N, C-alpha and C positions, 0 to 999 in steps of 0.2 A: 578479569576483563572478559566481557561477553564477545563471543565470536560473531563477527558480522561480515557479510560479503554480498555486494550487489550481484544479483544473479541474472540480470538482463536489462537491457534498455534499448531504446530506439533513438538513433541520432538523426537530426535533421540538418546538421551543419553542412553547408555547401550546396544545399538544394536550391535550384534556380527559382526565382519568384514566379508563381503561377500567373497565367493570363486570366483576364476576367472571364473568358469562356471556360477556362479550366476550373475556375472557382465555382462557377454555376454548375458545371458537370459534376464536380466533386460533391457539391451540396445535394444534388439530385440523387446521386448514387448512395450517399449517406442516408437519405430519407428512405430509400428503398431497401437498405440493408436491415439485418436483424442480428440478434445475439450480441456478441461483444462489439460488433461494428456499430451498434446503435446506442453506445454508451453516451451519457450526458456529456456535452462539450466541456463542462466545467470540472469534470472529474475523470481521472486524477491529474493534478497539476504538479505534483512533486513525488519523490520516491515513497514507496510503501514499506512497512516493516511487517514481516511474518515471524512472529515469536513462537518458539517452541521450548518445552520444558525439559529437554533431554540433550546430552552432549553431542558434539559433532561426530560424524562417522558411523553412527548407528543406523538401524533400519528406518526409524522415524525421521531422523535428519535427512537421510537419503531421499525418502518419499517427499518430504517438504520441499527440498531444493529442486527436485525434478519437476514438481508441479509449478513452483514459483518461477522457474526459468521460463517455462512456456507461457505462463500467465503474464509475465513481464513483457514478453514480445507482443502480446495481444492488447494489453492496456496502454502500451507506449510509455511506461515508466519503469525504472528499476524496482525490484522487490528485494529488500535487504533481509536475508534470513538471520535472525538473531537468536542465539542459543542462550537460554536462561535456566540451566539445569538446577535441580534441587527439589527436595520434598515431593518426589514422585510426580513432578509437573505442576505442583500447586503454586510455586513461586511465579512461574510464567503466567498461569491462569489469573492469579490475583493482579498481576501487572496489567494485563490486557483488560480485565474487568474494570479497572480504575482509569483506563485511558479514555481520551476524548472519543466520542462516538461519531467520528468524521470519515471513517473508511480508510484511514492511513495506518492504523494499527490493527493487525489481524492475529489470531491465535491458531496455530496448527494443533488441534486437540486430538486426543486419543481416547480409547476406551478406559484407560487408566484414569485420565484426568476427569472425564465427563460422566463416567458410570461407576468405576470402582471406588475411587477416593470419596465421592459423596456418600457411599454406603459404609466406608470404613472409618471416616472421620466425622464426628458430630459437629465440630466447630471449624469448618472450612472458611478460609478468607474470601470465598466466592460462592455464589449459588449457580449450579450448572445450567439452570433454566432461566431464572429471573435476571441474571447478569449478562446473558449473551443472546445474540441473534444468530441462528444457524445460517450458513452461507452455502456450503457444499459438502456432501458426503463423498470423500475422495476414494477411499479403497478399504478393503477389509481382507484379512487373511485367516484362513482356518488354522487350527492347531492339529498336531499329530500326536497320537498315543504311541509312545516309543518304549521299547524294552531292550535290554542288552542281549547280545546274541547267545550268551551261555544260559539264559533263563530257560530255554527249551519250550517256549510257547510261540505259536504262529498265528493266533487269532485272539480276538477279544474274549470269546467263550472259554478258551484255554487259560487265559490270564485270570478270568473270574473264578474258574474252577480251582486254580492253584491258590488264589487268595482265600477262598473259602476253606481250603484244606489247611491253611496256615493263618488263621485269623490274627490280625495285628502284627504279623511277622514280616510281611513284604513292606518295603519302603518306597515312597515316591518322592522324587526330587522337585525342587522349585527354585526360582530366582530370589526367594525371600518370602517371609511371612506377609501375607496380604497381596502378593504379586498375582499377576494373571495366571501363571503356572500353578501357584498354590491353590487359588480358588477353583481353577478348572479341575485340578486333581481331586480336591475335596468334594466338589459337586459330582464328579464321576463316581467316587466311592459311595456317596450317599445314594445316588440314583441307582447304582448297581447293587446296593445292599451288601457291600463288603467293608471290612476293616483293614486299614493300612496305615503305616506310620509316615507322617510328613517329615521330610528331611530338608530344611531350608538351607540355601547357599547364598552367597553374596553375588548374585548374578547368574545369568543363564549359562555362560561359558563353563564355569567350574562345575555346575550341576551336570551338564552334558558330559564333561570329562569323566566324572565319577560314575555316570551311568554307563559309559563305554567300558570302563574297567570292572563293572559289576559291583561297585560299592553300594549302589542303590538298584532297585529292580525295574522301576518304570518312571515315566515322566510324560507330561503333556506340555508340549512347547509349540511355538508358532512354526508354521511351515517355512517361513523365511530363514529361521534358525536351524530347522531340522533337515531341510533338503540336502545340504552337502553331506551330512552323515548318512542319510538314507541312500543317496546315490552312490556313495563310496562303500556301502556295505558295512559300515562301522556300527550302525544301530539298525534294529528291525522295527519298522512302522507297522502297526496293526490296523489303524483306522484313523479317520479324520473327524473333526469336531462339528462340522456343519450339518445341515439337514440334507444337503446334496453332495455328491462327490466333488473333490477339488480338481480343477483342470490341470494343475501342476502335478497331481499325484492321482490320476484317474483310476489307477489299479486298486486303490484302497477303498474299502467300504466306509460308510459312516459309522460312528459309534452308536447312533440311534438305530440304524439298520442291523447292527451286530448284537442287539439284545438289550441295550440300555435305552429304553424308549423315552423320547422327549429330550434327550441330551442335545444341547446346542450351545457352543461357546465360540465367539469370534473376537479377534482383535482387530481394531479398525482405527482409521484416522480421517480427519476432516477439518474444515475451516469454519471458524466462527468469528464474530466481531462483537464489540460491546453493544449491549442492548441500547436502543435509541438511534443507532446508525440509520440514516435515511434509506427508505425502501428502494429508491432508484439506484443508490450506491450498491446495496446488496444485490440487486438484479444485475448490475454491471459486472460485479465480481463473480456471481454465479454463472453468467453467460460465458465469461472468459475462462472460468474453471472447467466448465463442461466442454468447451472447445479444446482446451488443453488436454483433457482426458481422452479425446478422440485422436490425438496425434500418434503417428505410427511408432515413434521412438518410445513414448511413454507406454503404449500398449505392449510393445516388445519387452521392455525392461520389467514391467509389472508381471508379465507371464513367466519370465525367467526366475523371479524372486518368489513366486507363489502367491502374489497379491491379485485380488480380483477388483478391478476398477468399478466404481459405482456411478457417481454423477447424479443428475436429477435436480429437483427443485429444493429450495431451502425448506419447504414444508416437509418434504420427504425425509430430509436429514433430521429435522426436529422430531418427527414421529419416531425415527429410529433411536434417537437419544432417549426418548421416553421409554421405549421398549427395553433398552439396555439397562436403564436404571432399575427397572423391575427385575430383570433377569439376574443382574449382579447382586441385588439384595438377597435373592435366594441363595446364590453361591456363597456370599459372606456368611449367611446363617449356617450353611452346610459346613463351612470351614471352621466355624466356632470363633471367628475373629471378633475380638472385643472392640467395639467402636470407641474411638478416643476423641 
């Protein structure tokens, strides 16, 4: 059974009938408004569904529900978050791609669904570009390069020197073959010119547990997963994966600035709809989403989790997806993952 929960609505029950003067004033104010307030009167008329391909309780689910709650308040209809986990998000993506393009079925997509999977699988049940229209770039998070405390390195340069003195003997953990962590680690090794052994796990949590105990030597994982271990002193972070320092870990340099030039990996999330959805509906959803991302509670929660809110136009999100498809193609080649 798919987990569903209405995350917001606006009730009009019990509201007194407006006067004719009030109606005219409301119409005038509506015409003067902009953004989400200027949405087409005919949309939305019923609850919306925001589908995502991962289980309840995880970081992606948390982000989707947080944004859906605020967007529901703005569009005046509930947004039901529907979890359809499986096949690294492919099941949910296929479902939305085949849904009616009417603005009532949305996909909360991720870098895995829209950039990694298309480069790992040659026979996907959806096309990341042709089957979807971008709506909103919600957020992104950098990854952190982590080592266990007993490894005895305190910088990227020291880790590289150790790896070169022991070619093929250091091991890096991941959440599984073809995962973000695997590809980020493989790309790091390739661009740094080192040899290291990939050690896949069934998820990020067991990988981090073995990293803490020293069963593996290093790992590149998302800041949202890494921050509790970094702040608690259980793991040492050497650098972050973006081109600029991460606000949630501003003390850390970037991997690029630490000697691995050109290195950049980001995990991200956003909203898309089936291709063919009317442009005015996309604009309505985009305006509501951008307004939601400006709310104080979302800004605060994102900062605590290491996420960087984005926003902007649908065109900006579409351009980012194109860049990410190219970037992850290189990472898949570096990891030696065989497309299936």
